[in-house]
Steps between C-alpha positions, in 0.01 A plus 500: 500500500555146382550457124343189350560346163212419263513140381173458307647585149812289449439458130483877429823556688683234309368638175617849589844373594530301177390805295764720663776239438390470132500876454851528652632222271352665201666834581831321561527318174336757270829690432658175384229448245546845348884522518710565191833379386633860542701588810223745593151502347474784241238662285540869568644730770155485673570142583726607780241710679391169656832456687404490871560845651682559831489800714878547497675664203847434361707760315644375169767710329594465134867596477725536196877508499640651178860418397733662253804283457769619262794278426822585325747273325871567560605236237334292234292227663278215385167397634479535885250507784379763752326378808297762677311470827124468462241551781436156664168366627582594856294543820265788405590550141446306180632583148251563228673580171834579335443782242769574244493840329552571126790744552713209613768390254275214388736385222747398765264335745484150360306340778381550861326300763432510872680228697496383858831585675705246688408677822126493562279691462713714267442534127708641215436621146743318270571718196691355205676786320644477146854576411631855549787694355743705710331828619153370402216581752180313562189607696271265691189702611239301685255508793420245766133508610432382854187458717562575870283427802569794728598380848589756759594245772242645735445140624867477612506417874625771731729258676682199349784353699834477311517130416775248571668362187353148552148652494540636149380316184791329331436685170563839670830413659704567189444871566700487822835476346797750515686604189693797354185705457324408829774465754311385813829428690617862474549642850388839373170361360438287808554794734245712311254208480529459880425872541187478273386174665550632853341274762188414316431159348223633274572451135248754383646771725851407380396542137334835571825618651712381208285671229539867605867438577546391135347828379686752717836336539771738372231668290688819412820306424301277270349808323853630449632181366205456266547847362872460462475153357719364773290202615715211591446131588143422598576225748340526843815594686611774263148637507507520876842660501428761234158483333347325205223506240191287543717203394732534807205578732331179392819305582531673834135416581569140424806497718313649803227230467738207430713591799199401719430181288207664311493402134529811279555553126533767238229567244554666164198719423367783293298732717286813489783752538362700206825511299709279277764288671718184454356280780385545856606279786289409803511240767262263669526294818332185607246517787436157648130409483428782248734504199727751325466867591622787283751763606529811285868616519470853363192624684587298811171323543409157622257343419439644160192457276534273207331747248804728497730271303531210253748231618735401219727257682524330843877495565671186634840490674636393154391841366677675794817312408483587131447875498592757240627858476246780447432594143515881573712558808854380423615437856174336616501121521313218678165501315302177448445450127173531305637427158759262356668512154687188384768692311760747618482687170158652579410719799192695618510868426409718798563870528289681761154331478387778279691388188588134438363208697243567772187361667196639683192355665151645425173447676243440225186406697366459855185314567344371827257213430365276778751253645360196314502673160861624564615148594318365192676751271844432656478123465375527140790728415742238639343221299485701186861616528630146536338419167635822341857431617489146376420604142687838474788439273386165378480454120124475436327474166145487364223470752739491789654839400145638458402393847820653645440827328136505616614431852753783516238732355262409781778564756539852363122542501501398871763766575295764320183391681665511839636848429128590455439372863309193373612199699227274364603591143864425591397148619295444190778579255758305695272201497471544121882503483523187714256322274701588192819365650318175587416454137861486396617151420866455598 
């Protein structure tokens, strides 16, 4: 059948077209007319029910890492500083709040602030501690609150060809080096890497062969050494020859990857082990066209979901070259640092992670809003925390101090609200905090 076009009402057609265009223009500019100076429009939590909904959901995890840091003075010492690793804004996590507890030795904590580390994206808490007499002890008790987007790497391709060095982004190539902790030129390590690699050029397969090897390698020998307190150097070669804690297994993982020109690095984390510890060491490797992929060194899994840990520090080769001895096991050495004290007269006090210094991660809330709401909450947390960090530790007075105190109160309200599984309330209170920070006049 032939379709014909009616031409006897040109004026009506033009009018309809103009009306449609005008309606579209009105809808487009109307949000601009009603916008506020606030980062996000606010009146009540109900405001956020109008966020466009998507069919996909995104798990958000509210995680808290609690630290007890005891320090002892071996001699009289004046004012000094302790720099302690703080969770960075990194990949799928964003920091939310530093909470200091009243049982800390507050009379000795003169000042503290969160600073950006020399090596991005790392952050540190810079504590200024007042003078101590010989044999004095000071406690720093605090929690780091972090929001994590759970990512289980289910979108990781099944096959990714192991790249050539020239194909890698320049910023990843620094994690290809060999040093005293990650000896990629060791014949022993290269032989084992060749065995794990076999004939496949598939990076994903190689990673999944490395992970279980880390877990089961000399397992019973490791258990004996741990029980007897005879753990030795945690470099990759010694770990392969004998055994090692998660520190050595992380170094060994990095060696296996770097031998085949795959960037790999150590992460300092606190994870959901369910007991107090010093620090946990994991690794991650770079997958071309995808990004960094987690390797859990104790459970022997790769990839590994992001909800299981808070990343405290992304280690650089400089960290691998400036390691320390373990605080508990006297023969164990080769650990990347998570704290620095600028005097030799004061040292951390660790006993057995029951008494003395210790740390543990706790999962405080799990929510699964739609994808757009989760992204919205994550970005708002990032923006708010930048403001919080910029004013924490700054000498504020009058109205500025009032705004800062209101803002931190709203941050705590947001935490309480999210623990009640209310994502919209979390967004509401964080927006209030952001507004308060914006009222501060530097």
